[in-house]
C-alpha positions as CSV (number, residue, x, y, z in Angstrom):
1,X,44.1,-65.6,128.1
2,X,45.5,-62.6,126.3
3,X,43.1,-60.4,124.2
4,X,44.2,-59.6,120.7
5,X,42.0,-57.0,119.0
6,X,41.8,-57.5,115.3
7,X,39.5,-57.2,112.3
8,X,39.9,-58.3,108.7
9,X,38.7,-54.8,107.8
10,X,42.3,-53.7,108.5
11,X,43.2,-55.5,105.3
12,X,41.0,-53.0,103.3
13,X,43.6,-50.2,103.6
14,X,45.1,-50.7,100.2
15,X,48.6,-49.4,99.6
16,X,49.6,-51.1,96.4
17,X,51.3,-54.5,95.8
18,X,54.8,-53.2,96.2
19,X,54.3,-50.9,99.2
20,X,56.1,-52.2,102.4
21,X,53.1,-51.4,104.6
22,X,50.6,-53.8,103.0
23,X,47.9,-56.2,104.2
24,X,50.3,-59.1,104.1
25,X,51.8,-57.8,107.3
26,X,48.7,-58.6,109.2
27,X,48.1,-61.9,107.4
28,X,51.6,-63.0,108.4
29,X,51.0,-62.1,112.1
30,X,47.5,-63.7,112.3
31,X,48.9,-66.9,110.7
32,X,51.8,-67.0,113.1
33,X,49.5,-66.5,116.1
34,X,47.0,-69.1,115.0
35,X,49.7,-71.7,114.5
36,X,51.5,-70.9,117.8
37,X,51.8,-73.4,120.6
38,X,49.8,-71.0,122.8
39,X,47.1,-70.3,120.2
40,X,44.4,-71.5,122.6
41,X,45.4,-68.8,125.1
42,X,44.6,-66.0,122.7
43,X,41.2,-64.4,122.9
44,X,40.4,-62.8,119.5
45,X,38.2,-59.7,119.9
46,X,36.7,-57.5,117.2
47,X,37.0,-53.7,117.6
48,X,34.1,-51.4,118.4
49,X,32.7,-49.8,115.2
50,X,33.7,-46.1,115.2
51,X,30.0,-45.1,114.9
52,X,29.4,-46.9,118.2
53,X,31.4,-44.4,120.2
54,X,32.1,-40.7,120.3
55,X,35.4,-41.0,118.3
56,X,35.5,-37.6,116.6
57,X,36.1,-35.5,119.8
58,X,39.0,-37.8,120.7
59,X,40.4,-37.6,117.2
60,X,40.3,-33.8,117.3
61,X,42.3,-33.8,120.5
62,X,45.2,-35.1,118.4
63,X,44.5,-33.8,114.9
64,X,43.1,-30.6,113.3
65,X,39.7,-30.8,111.8
66,X,41.2,-29.6,108.5
67,X,43.5,-32.6,108.4
68,X,40.9,-35.1,109.4
69,X,38.6,-33.9,106.6
70,X,41.5,-34.0,104.2
71,X,42.0,-37.7,104.8
72,X,38.3,-38.3,104.5
73,X,38.0,-36.3,101.3
74,X,40.9,-38.1,99.6
75,X,39.3,-41.5,100.4
76,X,35.8,-40.4,99.3
77,X,37.1,-39.2,95.9
78,X,38.7,-42.5,95.1
79,X,42.1,-42.3,96.9
80,X,45.4,-40.6,96.5
81,X,48.5,-39.7,98.5
82,X,49.2,-37.6,101.6
83,X,52.9,-37.7,100.6
84,X,55.1,-40.0,98.4
85,X,55.0,-42.7,101.1
86,X,51.5,-42.5,102.4
87,X,48.7,-43.7,100.1
88,X,45.0,-43.4,100.9
89,X,42.6,-45.9,99.3
90,X,38.8,-45.5,99.1
91,X,38.4,-47.4,102.5
92,X,41.4,-46.0,104.2
93,X,39.6,-43.3,106.2
94,X,37.1,-45.8,107.6
95,X,39.8,-48.3,108.4
96,X,42.0,-45.7,110.1
97,X,39.0,-44.8,112.3
98,X,38.5,-48.4,113.1
99,X,42.1,-48.7,114.1
100,X,41.8,-45.8,116.5
101,X,38.7,-47.4,118.0
102,X,40.6,-50.7,118.4
103,X,43.4,-48.9,120.4
104,X,40.7,-47.3,122.6
105,X,39.2,-50.8,123.1
106,X,42.7,-51.9,124.1
107,X,42.8,-49.2,126.7
108,X,39.5,-50.3,128.1
109,X,40.5,-53.9,128.2
110,X,43.8,-53.3,130.0
111,X,42.1,-51.1,132.6
112,X,39.4,-53.8,133.1
113,X,41.7,-56.8,133.4
114,X,44.9,-55.0,134.6
115,X,46.8,-57.3,132.2
116,X,48.3,-56.8,128.8
117,X,46.4,-56.6,125.5
118,X,47.7,-56.6,122.0
119,X,46.1,-54.4,119.3
120,X,46.7,-55.7,115.8
121,X,45.9,-52.9,113.5
122,X,46.9,-50.9,110.4
123,X,47.5,-48.3,109.2
124,X,50.2,-47.5,111.8
125,X,50.2,-44.1,113.5
126,X,53.3,-42.8,115.2
127,X,54.4,-40.6,112.4
128,X,51.1,-38.8,112.0
129,X,51.4,-35.3,113.3
130,X,48.6,-32.9,114.3
131,X,48.0,-31.5,110.8
132,X,49.8,-34.0,108.6
133,X,50.0,-37.7,107.9
134,X,53.3,-39.2,106.7
135,X,55.5,-42.3,106.9
136,X,52.6,-44.7,106.1
137,X,50.6,-43.2,109.1
138,X,47.2,-41.6,109.0
139,X,46.0,-41.0,112.6
140,X,48.2,-41.0,115.8
141,X,46.8,-44.2,117.5
142,X,49.1,-44.2,120.5
143,X,48.8,-40.5,121.3
144,X,45.0,-40.7,120.9
145,X,44.9,-43.8,123.2
146,X,46.9,-42.0,125.8
147,X,44.7,-38.9,125.8
148,X,41.6,-41.2,126.0
149,X,43.1,-43.1,128.9
150,X,43.6,-39.9,130.9
151,X,39.8,-39.4,130.8
152,X,39.2,-42.7,132.6
153,X,38.8,-43.0,136.4
154,X,42.0,-43.4,138.3
155,X,44.3,-42.7,135.4
156,X,46.5,-39.8,136.0
157,X,49.8,-40.8,134.3
158,X,50.3,-42.6,131.0
159,X,53.7,-43.6,129.6
160,X,54.3,-44.3,125.9
161,X,57.3,-46.5,125.0
162,X,58.1,-46.5,121.2
163,X,60.5,-49.3,120.2
164,X,59.8,-49.0,116.5
165,X,63.1,-48.4,114.6
166,X,61.9,-45.0,113.4
167,X,61.3,-42.1,115.8
168,X,57.6,-41.4,116.5
169,X,57.7,-37.7,115.5
170,X,53.9,-37.5,115.5
171,X,53.4,-39.1,118.9
172,X,56.0,-36.9,120.5
173,X,54.6,-33.7,118.9
174,X,51.1,-34.4,120.1
175,X,52.0,-35.4,123.7
176,X,55.1,-33.5,124.7
177,X,53.2,-30.6,126.1
178,X,51.1,-32.8,128.4
179,X,52.6,-33.2,131.8
180,X,50.5,-36.4,132.4
181,X,52.2,-38.3,129.6
182,X,55.8,-39.3,129.1
183,X,57.2,-40.5,125.8
184,X,60.3,-42.7,125.3
185,X,61.6,-43.7,121.9
186,X,64.4,-46.1,120.9
187,X,65.2,-45.5,117.2
188,X,67.9,-45.7,114.6
189,X,69.6,-42.3,113.9
190,X,70.2,-41.1,111.3
191,X,67.1,-42.6,109.7
192,X,63.6,-41.6,108.6
193,X,62.1,-39.2,109.6
194,X,65.3,-37.5,110.8
195,X,63.8,-36.4,114.2
196,X,64.3,-37.7,117.7
197,X,67.5,-36.0,118.9
198,X,68.7,-37.2,122.3
199,X,68.8,-33.6,123.5
200,X,65.0,-33.2,123.3
201,X,63.3,-33.3,126.7
202,X,59.7,-32.2,126.0
203,X,57.9,-29.4,127.8
204,X,57.9,-31.1,131.2
205,X,61.1,-33.2,131.0
206,X,58.7,-35.9,129.8
207,X,60.5,-37.0,126.6
208,X,63.4,-39.4,126.4
209,X,64.8,-40.0,122.9
210,X,67.5,-42.7,122.6
211,X,69.1,-42.7,119.2
212,X,71.0,-45.8,118.1
213,X,73.6,-45.9,115.3
214,X,73.1,-48.3,112.4
215,X,74.3,-51.8,113.2
216,X,73.3,-51.8,116.8
217,X,72.2,-55.1,118.3
218,X,70.9,-56.4,121.6
219,X,74.3,-55.9,123.3
220,X,73.8,-52.1,122.7
221,X,70.1,-52.0,123.4
222,X,70.2,-54.0,126.7
223,X,72.3,-51.6,128.8
224,X,70.3,-48.7,127.5
225,X,67.1,-50.3,128.5
226,X,68.4,-51.1,132.0
227,X,70.1,-47.8,132.7
228,X,67.8,-45.3,131.0
229,X,64.5,-46.7,129.8
230,X,63.5,-48.6,132.9
231,X,64.4,-45.8,135.4
232,X,62.7,-43.2,133.2
233,X,59.4,-45.1,133.1
234,X,59.5,-46.5,136.6
235,X,60.2,-43.0,138.2
236,X,57.1,-41.7,136.4
237,X,54.9,-44.5,138.0
238,X,52.5,-44.8,135.1
239,X,48.9,-46.0,135.6
240,X,49.1,-47.3,132.0
241,X,51.9,-48.2,129.7
242,X,51.3,-48.0,125.9
243,X,53.9,-49.6,123.7
244,X,54.2,-48.5,120.1
245,X,55.3,-52.0,119.1
246,X,57.2,-51.7,115.8
247,X,59.3,-54.7,114.7
248,X,61.4,-53.0,112.0
249,X,64.6,-53.0,114.2
250,X,65.0,-56.6,113.2
251,X,68.2,-57.4,111.2
252,X,66.2,-58.6,108.2
253,X,64.0,-55.6,107.9
254,X,64.4,-53.8,104.6
255,X,63.7,-50.3,105.9
256,X,66.4,-49.9,108.6
257,X,69.8,-51.1,109.7
258,X,69.5,-52.3,113.3
259,X,70.4,-55.9,114.1
260,X,67.9,-57.1,116.7
261,X,66.5,-60.7,116.5
262,X,62.9,-61.7,117.2
263,X,63.7,-63.2,120.6
264,X,65.1,-59.8,121.7
265,X,61.5,-58.6,122.0
266,X,60.9,-61.2,124.7
267,X,63.5,-59.3,126.8
268,X,61.9,-55.9,126.0
269,X,58.5,-57.3,127.0
270,X,59.9,-58.7,130.3
271,X,61.3,-55.2,131.0
272,X,57.9,-53.7,130.5
273,X,56.1,-56.3,132.6
274,X,58.6,-55.5,135.4
275,X,57.2,-51.9,135.4
276,X,53.5,-52.8,135.2
277,X,51.2,-55.4,133.8
278,X,48.8,-52.7,132.6
279,X,50.3,-52.6,129.1
280,X,48.6,-51.9,125.7
281,X,50.8,-53.2,122.9
282,X,49.9,-51.7,119.5
283,X,51.4,-52.6,116.2
284,X,53.5,-50.0,114.3
285,X,56.1,-51.0,111.8
286,X,57.8,-54.2,110.8
287,X,58.2,-55.2,107.1
288,X,60.0,-58.5,106.9
289,X,57.0,-60.9,107.1
290,X,58.6,-64.0,108.7
291,X,60.5,-62.1,111.4
292,X,57.5,-59.8,111.9
293,X,55.3,-62.8,112.9
294,X,58.1,-64.3,115.1
295,X,58.6,-61.0,116.9
296,X,54.9,-60.5,117.7
297,X,54.9,-64.1,119.0
298,X,57.9,-63.3,121.2
299,X,56.0,-60.4,122.7
300,X,52.7,-62.2,123.3
301,X,54.3,-65.3,124.7
302,X,56.0,-63.4,127.5
303,X,52.7,-61.8,128.4
304,X,51.2,-65.2,128.9
305,X,53.8,-66.2,131.5
């Protein structure tokens, strides 16, 4: 059985009918998973309500109080925008806190079972910086999960692999000064948000940015995974691997120009499982609904082998 942490409350983050990061993304994935041949091997779990855990101290390790209160205030006053791409609806603050809690539940589940877990949440998080949300993201789920994991017994090293097509500027900014965390990103460049240069190494040689030119496909990605990503993560010997699992590097995705196919994520997942089975996969981007569902299926199916 593979736990999938999900709640219909994640649909309550309303972004507008024409916004690419909309509730239909989760509906498409849930539908694909429930119709999958391995549907009986998925264990659906609800996230812990934020009020049921001390979530604010964890949130404040990644974000400033001023920014957290700003998100809350915009939601409480009926909604608005953090920037032109990042809307907040009346329930967005509560839903974003629930998403953070789900990622923390994911950490707990992985460390308990020593096997993979998939966290199916929105809004995404890897663009959210310490004092600003952007790029559809409110709170930095992966970074917060990594910081939380380091507080758990026996966890001294956490690796974050970000295969979303966009660089996780927020994740990198929050974790790059922490010697117990490494961050590796594979992303299109040039592309939004314009960060993620290959020359960046972090404060402790703990950042590996791997920019890909538009048009890259699996024939370009595979040798980079084998020659750079796997050695970087393996040499770190992580006690936990967190994957910012974005699926917008698919050829049909409207927001980028990389030419991967859904089955390519089976290979990426195999590479990760070769490093450790203690993996938390958490949803980031992916905006073509049919291929989004297929790509998540490809990831989860490999974890069940």
